PyMOL commands that place a pseudoatom at each C-alpha (Angstrom):
pseudoatom trace, name=CA, resn=MET, resi=1, chain=A, elem=C, hetatm=0, pos=[107.778, 127.432, 121.097]
pseudoatom trace, name=CA, resn=GLU, resi=2, chain=A, elem=C, hetatm=0, pos=[107.089, 123.724, 120.771]
pseudoatom trace, name=CA, resn=ILE, resi=3, chain=A, elem=C, hetatm=0, pos=[103.621, 122.440, 119.902]
pseudoatom trace, name=CA, resn=LYS, resi=4, chain=A, elem=C, hetatm=0, pos=[102.634, 119.055, 121.272]
pseudoatom trace, name=CA, resn=ILE, resi=5, chain=A, elem=C, hetatm=0, pos=[99.620, 117.252, 119.853]
pseudoatom trace, name=CA, resn=GLN, resi=6, chain=A, elem=C, hetatm=0, pos=[98.009, 114.969, 122.367]
pseudoatom trace, name=CA, resn=THR, resi=7, chain=A, elem=C, hetatm=0, pos=[96.665, 111.655, 121.159]
pseudoatom trace, name=CA, resn=SER, resi=8, chain=A, elem=C, hetatm=0, pos=[93.284, 112.314, 122.767]
pseudoatom trace, name=CA, resn=GLU, resi=9, chain=A, elem=C, hetatm=0, pos=[92.717, 115.280, 120.424]
pseudoatom trace, name=CA, resn=LEU, resi=10, chain=A, elem=C, hetatm=0, pos=[93.281, 113.356, 117.180]
pseudoatom trace, name=CA, resn=PRO, resi=11, chain=A, elem=C, hetatm=0, pos=[92.675, 109.669, 117.739]
pseudoatom trace, name=CA, resn=LEU, resi=12, chain=A, elem=C, hetatm=0, pos=[93.548, 107.478, 114.815]
pseudoatom trace, name=CA, resn=VAL, resi=13, chain=A, elem=C, hetatm=0, pos=[90.107, 105.897, 114.807]
pseudoatom trace, name=CA, resn=LYS, resi=14, chain=A, elem=C, hetatm=0, pos=[88.343, 109.199, 114.126]
pseudoatom trace, name=CA, resn=ILE, resi=15, chain=A, elem=C, hetatm=0, pos=[90.679, 109.967, 111.237]
pseudoatom trace, name=CA, resn=GLN, resi=16, chain=A, elem=C, hetatm=0, pos=[90.221, 106.519, 109.698]
pseudoatom trace, name=CA, resn=ASN, resi=17, chain=A, elem=C, hetatm=0, pos=[86.421, 106.617, 110.025]
pseudoatom trace, name=CA, resn=LYS, resi=18, chain=A, elem=C, hetatm=0, pos=[86.260, 109.456, 107.492]
pseudoatom trace, name=CA, resn=PHE, resi=19, chain=A, elem=C, hetatm=0, pos=[87.732, 107.212, 104.800]
pseudoatom trace, name=CA, resn=LEU, resi=20, chain=A, elem=C, hetatm=0, pos=[85.815, 103.996, 105.490]
pseudoatom trace, name=CA, resn=ASN, resi=21, chain=A, elem=C, hetatm=0, pos=[83.414, 102.841, 102.783]
pseudoatom trace, name=CA, resn=SER, resi=22, chain=A, elem=C, hetatm=0, pos=[80.073, 102.663, 104.579]
pseudoatom trace, name=CA, resn=THR, resi=23, chain=A, elem=C, hetatm=0, pos=[78.142, 101.196, 101.624]
pseudoatom trace, name=CA, resn=LEU, resi=24, chain=A, elem=C, hetatm=0, pos=[79.835, 97.782, 101.827]
pseudoatom trace, name=CA, resn=PRO, resi=25, chain=A, elem=C, hetatm=0, pos=[77.805, 94.691, 102.725]
pseudoatom trace, name=CA, resn=VAL, resi=26, chain=A, elem=C, hetatm=0, pos=[79.074, 92.257, 105.349]
pseudoatom trace, name=CA, resn=ILE, resi=27, chain=A, elem=C, hetatm=0, pos=[81.756, 90.220, 103.577]
pseudoatom trace, name=CA, resn=LYS, resi=28, chain=A, elem=C, hetatm=0, pos=[82.938, 86.862, 104.895]
pseudoatom trace, name=CA, resn=VAL, resi=29, chain=A, elem=C, hetatm=0, pos=[85.329, 84.152, 103.782]
pseudoatom trace, name=CA, resn=GLY, resi=30, chain=A, elem=C, hetatm=0, pos=[83.627, 81.735, 101.396]
pseudoatom trace, name=CA, resn=ASP, resi=31, chain=A, elem=C, hetatm=0, pos=[81.364, 84.328, 99.788]
pseudoatom trace, name=CA, resn=THR, resi=32, chain=A, elem=C, hetatm=0, pos=[81.225, 84.549, 96.019]
pseudoatom trace, name=CA, resn=ILE, resi=33, chain=A, elem=C, hetatm=0, pos=[81.172, 88.220, 95.111]
pseudoatom trace, name=CA, resn=LYS, resi=34, chain=A, elem=C, hetatm=0, pos=[81.115, 90.458, 92.072]
pseudoatom trace, name=CA, resn=LEU, resi=35, chain=A, elem=C, hetatm=0, pos=[83.503, 93.345, 92.626]
pseudoatom trace, name=CA, resn=GLY, resi=36, chain=A, elem=C, hetatm=0, pos=[83.404, 96.494, 90.492]
pseudoatom trace, name=CA, resn=VAL, resi=37, chain=A, elem=C, hetatm=0, pos=[86.834, 98.122, 90.257]
pseudoatom trace, name=CA, resn=SER, resi=38, chain=A, elem=C, hetatm=0, pos=[87.413, 101.481, 88.589]
pseudoatom trace, name=CA, resn=ILE, resi=39, chain=A, elem=C, hetatm=0, pos=[90.296, 101.406, 86.118]
pseudoatom trace, name=CA, resn=LEU, resi=40, chain=A, elem=C, hetatm=0, pos=[91.797, 104.176, 84.034]
pseudoatom trace, name=CA, resn=GLU, resi=41, chain=A, elem=C, hetatm=0, pos=[92.491, 103.545, 80.345]
pseudoatom trace, name=CA, resn=GLY, resi=42, chain=A, elem=C, hetatm=0, pos=[94.132, 106.548, 78.761]
pseudoatom trace, name=CA, resn=ASN, resi=43, chain=A, elem=C, hetatm=0, pos=[91.888, 109.400, 79.808]
pseudoatom trace, name=CA, resn=LYS, resi=44, chain=A, elem=C, hetatm=0, pos=[88.718, 107.297, 80.191]
pseudoatom trace, name=CA, resn=GLU, resi=45, chain=A, elem=C, hetatm=0, pos=[87.582, 105.688, 83.397]
pseudoatom trace, name=CA, resn=ARG, resi=46, chain=A, elem=C, hetatm=0, pos=[85.482, 102.539, 83.396]
pseudoatom trace, name=CA, resn=VAL, resi=47, chain=A, elem=C, hetatm=0, pos=[84.337, 99.893, 85.873]
pseudoatom trace, name=CA, resn=GLN, resi=48, chain=A, elem=C, hetatm=0, pos=[85.697, 96.383, 85.456]
pseudoatom trace, name=CA, resn=PHE, resi=49, chain=A, elem=C, hetatm=0, pos=[83.903, 93.567, 87.268]
pseudoatom trace, name=CA, resn=ASN, resi=50, chain=A, elem=C, hetatm=0, pos=[85.730, 90.647, 88.843]
pseudoatom trace, name=CA, resn=GLU, resi=51, chain=A, elem=C, hetatm=0, pos=[83.826, 87.661, 90.193]
pseudoatom trace, name=CA, resn=GLY, resi=52, chain=A, elem=C, hetatm=0, pos=[85.284, 85.060, 92.519]
pseudoatom trace, name=CA, resn=VAL, resi=53, chain=A, elem=C, hetatm=0, pos=[85.418, 83.420, 95.922]
pseudoatom trace, name=CA, resn=ILE, resi=54, chain=A, elem=C, hetatm=0, pos=[86.888, 85.216, 98.910]
pseudoatom trace, name=CA, resn=ILE, resi=55, chain=A, elem=C, hetatm=0, pos=[89.585, 82.908, 100.279]
pseudoatom trace, name=CA, resn=ALA, resi=56, chain=A, elem=C, hetatm=0, pos=[91.097, 85.284, 102.861]
pseudoatom trace, name=CA, resn=VAL, resi=57, chain=A, elem=C, hetatm=0, pos=[90.267, 88.418, 104.834]
pseudoatom trace, name=CA, resn=LYS, resi=58, chain=A, elem=C, hetatm=0, pos=[93.138, 90.227, 106.534]
pseudoatom trace, name=CA, resn=ASN, resi=59, chain=A, elem=C, hetatm=0, pos=[93.470, 93.159, 108.941]
pseudoatom trace, name=CA, resn=SER, resi=60, chain=A, elem=C, hetatm=0, pos=[90.608, 95.369, 110.025]
pseudoatom trace, name=CA, resn=GLY, resi=61, chain=A, elem=C, hetatm=0, pos=[89.421, 98.927, 109.736]
pseudoatom trace, name=CA, resn=LEU, resi=62, chain=A, elem=C, hetatm=0, pos=[90.877, 100.982, 106.923]
pseudoatom trace, name=CA, resn=ASN, resi=63, chain=A, elem=C, hetatm=0, pos=[93.546, 98.377, 106.091]
pseudoatom trace, name=CA, resn=LYS, resi=64, chain=A, elem=C, hetatm=0, pos=[91.090, 95.523, 105.480]
pseudoatom trace, name=CA, resn=THR, resi=65, chain=A, elem=C, hetatm=0, pos=[91.996, 93.427, 102.443]
pseudoatom trace, name=CA, resn=ILE, resi=66, chain=A, elem=C, hetatm=0, pos=[90.337, 90.482, 100.751]
pseudoatom trace, name=CA, resn=THR, resi=67, chain=A, elem=C, hetatm=0, pos=[91.880, 87.859, 98.506]
pseudoatom trace, name=CA, resn=LEU, resi=68, chain=A, elem=C, hetatm=0, pos=[89.619, 87.004, 95.580]
pseudoatom trace, name=CA, resn=ARG, resi=69, chain=A, elem=C, hetatm=0, pos=[90.173, 83.739, 93.667]
pseudoatom trace, name=CA, resn=ARG, resi=70, chain=A, elem=C, hetatm=0, pos=[88.759, 82.592, 90.372]
pseudoatom trace, name=CA, resn=VAL, resi=71, chain=A, elem=C, hetatm=0, pos=[89.788, 80.187, 87.637]
pseudoatom trace, name=CA, resn=LEU, resi=72, chain=A, elem=C, hetatm=0, pos=[90.308, 81.721, 84.192]
pseudoatom trace, name=CA, resn=GLN, resi=73, chain=A, elem=C, hetatm=0, pos=[90.974, 79.395, 81.255]
pseudoatom trace, name=CA, resn=GLY, resi=74, chain=A, elem=C, hetatm=0, pos=[92.199, 76.644, 83.567]
pseudoatom trace, name=CA, resn=VAL, resi=75, chain=A, elem=C, hetatm=0, pos=[94.563, 78.890, 85.518]
pseudoatom trace, name=CA, resn=GLY, resi=76, chain=A, elem=C, hetatm=0, pos=[93.810, 79.972, 89.081]
pseudoatom trace, name=CA, resn=VAL, resi=77, chain=A, elem=C, hetatm=0, pos=[94.069, 83.738, 89.530]
pseudoatom trace, name=CA, resn=GLU, resi=78, chain=A, elem=C, hetatm=0, pos=[94.167, 85.395, 92.946]
pseudoatom trace, name=CA, resn=ARG, resi=79, chain=A, elem=C, hetatm=0, pos=[94.077, 89.105, 93.531]
pseudoatom trace, name=CA, resn=VAL, resi=80, chain=A, elem=C, hetatm=0, pos=[94.256, 91.112, 96.760]
pseudoatom trace, name=CA, resn=TYR, resi=81, chain=A, elem=C, hetatm=0, pos=[91.941, 94.122, 97.040]
pseudoatom trace, name=CA, resn=LEU, resi=82, chain=A, elem=C, hetatm=0, pos=[91.982, 96.913, 99.590]
pseudoatom trace, name=CA, resn=ILE, resi=83, chain=A, elem=C, hetatm=0, pos=[88.280, 96.891, 100.355]
pseudoatom trace, name=CA, resn=HIS, resi=84, chain=A, elem=C, hetatm=0, pos=[87.977, 100.525, 101.503]
pseudoatom trace, name=CA, resn=SER, resi=85, chain=A, elem=C, hetatm=0, pos=[89.844, 101.871, 98.477]
pseudoatom trace, name=CA, resn=PRO, resi=86, chain=A, elem=C, hetatm=0, pos=[88.097, 104.623, 96.495]
pseudoatom trace, name=CA, resn=LYS, resi=87, chain=A, elem=C, hetatm=0, pos=[88.688, 102.503, 93.375]
pseudoatom trace, name=CA, resn=ILE, resi=88, chain=A, elem=C, hetatm=0, pos=[86.170, 99.906, 94.612]
pseudoatom trace, name=CA, resn=LYS, resi=89, chain=A, elem=C, hetatm=0, pos=[82.860, 101.080, 93.143]
pseudoatom trace, name=CA, resn=SER, resi=90, chain=A, elem=C, hetatm=0, pos=[80.508, 98.196, 93.949]
pseudoatom trace, name=CA, resn=VAL, resi=91, chain=A, elem=C, hetatm=0, pos=[80.384, 94.920, 95.852]
pseudoatom trace, name=CA, resn=GLU, resi=92, chain=A, elem=C, hetatm=0, pos=[77.577, 92.458, 95.149]
pseudoatom trace, name=CA, resn=ILE, resi=93, chain=A, elem=C, hetatm=0, pos=[77.282, 89.185, 97.056]
pseudoatom trace, name=CA, resn=ILE, resi=94, chain=A, elem=C, hetatm=0, pos=[76.221, 86.468, 94.639]
pseudoatom trace, name=CA, resn=ARG, resi=95, chain=A, elem=C, hetatm=0, pos=[76.352, 83.482, 96.968]
pseudoatom trace, name=CA, resn=ARG, resi=96, chain=A, elem=C, hetatm=0, pos=[77.208, 82.700, 100.572]
pseudoatom trace, name=CA, resn=SER, resi=97, chain=A, elem=C, hetatm=0, pos=[78.923, 79.478, 101.595]
pseudoatom trace, name=CA, resn=SER, resi=98, chain=A, elem=C, hetatm=0, pos=[79.312, 77.814, 104.953]
pseudoatom trace, name=CA, resn=VAL, resi=99, chain=A, elem=C, hetatm=0, pos=[82.984, 77.214, 105.699]
pseudoatom trace, name=CA, resn=ARG, resi=100, chain=A, elem=C, hetatm=0, pos=[84.854, 76.118, 108.801]
pseudoatom trace, name=CA, resn=ARG, resi=101, chain=A, elem=C, hetatm=0, pos=[88.144, 77.820, 108.061]
pseudoatom trace, name=CA, resn=ALA, resi=102, chain=A, elem=C, hetatm=0, pos=[89.333, 81.410, 108.286]
pseudoatom trace, name=CA, resn=LYS, resi=103, chain=A, elem=C, hetatm=0, pos=[91.534, 80.977, 105.202]
pseudoatom trace, name=CA, resn=LEU, resi=104, chain=A, elem=C, hetatm=0, pos=[90.543, 78.788, 102.256]
pseudoatom trace, name=CA, resn=TYR, resi=105, chain=A, elem=C, hetatm=0, pos=[94.022, 78.238, 100.859]
pseudoatom trace, name=CA, resn=TYR, resi=106, chain=A, elem=C, hetatm=0, pos=[93.230, 74.541, 100.365]
pseudoatom trace, name=CA, resn=LEU, resi=107, chain=A, elem=C, hetatm=0, pos=[91.154, 75.521, 97.318]
pseudoatom trace, name=CA, resn=ARG, resi=108, chain=A, elem=C, hetatm=0, pos=[94.429, 76.150, 95.478]
pseudoatom trace, name=CA, resn=LEU, resi=109, chain=A, elem=C, hetatm=0, pos=[95.128, 72.421, 95.465]
pseudoatom trace, name=CA, resn=ARG, resi=110, chain=A, elem=C, hetatm=0, pos=[91.704, 71.399, 94.176]
pseudoatom trace, name=CA, resn=VAL, resi=111, chain=A, elem=C, hetatm=0, pos=[90.450, 71.229, 90.609]
pseudoatom trace, name=CA, resn=GLY, resi=112, chain=A, elem=C, hetatm=0, pos=[86.996, 71.247, 89.028]
pseudoatom trace, name=CA, resn=LYS, resi=113, chain=A, elem=C, hetatm=0, pos=[84.000, 70.203, 91.095]
pseudoatom trace, name=CA, resn=ALA, resi=114, chain=A, elem=C, hetatm=0, pos=[86.173, 69.703, 94.175]
pseudoatom trace, name=CA, resn=THR, resi=115, chain=A, elem=C, hetatm=0, pos=[86.416, 73.488, 94.524]
pseudoatom trace, name=CA, resn=ARG, resi=116, chain=A, elem=C, hetatm=0, pos=[82.676, 73.869, 95.148]
pseudoatom trace, name=CA, resn=LEU, resi=117, chain=A, elem=C, hetatm=0, pos=[81.656, 75.096, 98.576]
pseudoatom trace, name=CA, resn=GLN, resi=118, chain=A, elem=C, hetatm=0, pos=[78.423, 74.180, 100.330]
pseudoatom trace, name=CA, resn=GLN, resi=119, chain=A, elem=C, hetatm=0, pos=[75.915, 77.002, 99.887]
pseudoatom trace, name=CA, resn=LYS, resi=120, chain=A, elem=C, hetatm=0, pos=[74.405, 78.621, 102.982]
pseudoatom trace, name=CA, resn=PHE, resi=121, chain=A, elem=C, hetatm=0, pos=[70.837, 79.849, 102.657]
pseudoatom trace, name=CA, resn=GLU, resi=122, chain=A, elem=C, hetatm=0, pos=[69.714, 82.727, 104.854]
for i in range(1, 122): cmd.bond("trace and resi %d" % i, "trace and resi %d" % (i + 1))
show_as sticks, trace
zoom trace
């Protein structure tokens, strides 16, 4: 006997909705955020905070990722985070900026004050 599962019984959207992080604020490109990431050191778990500018948002739904950029000791560091991951403990928006691009890759070529974005007040 062969069992066939119809797509209408288990739509992918319903399965993904169980794993979405509903506590996230609305995140856009150009925002400066403070991201709390849970890391495991030995047998202890702690939250490490990373602060930076979102230069890219990719995909949607459960696969949504953000690219966070900051400059540490004169070296630009970019890191990609899966935003609905259970390792993401907190997201705090520090500042919103008005930008006209979907991807802010041009910030990689700029140094110092040239990397500042115009703040948007709401």
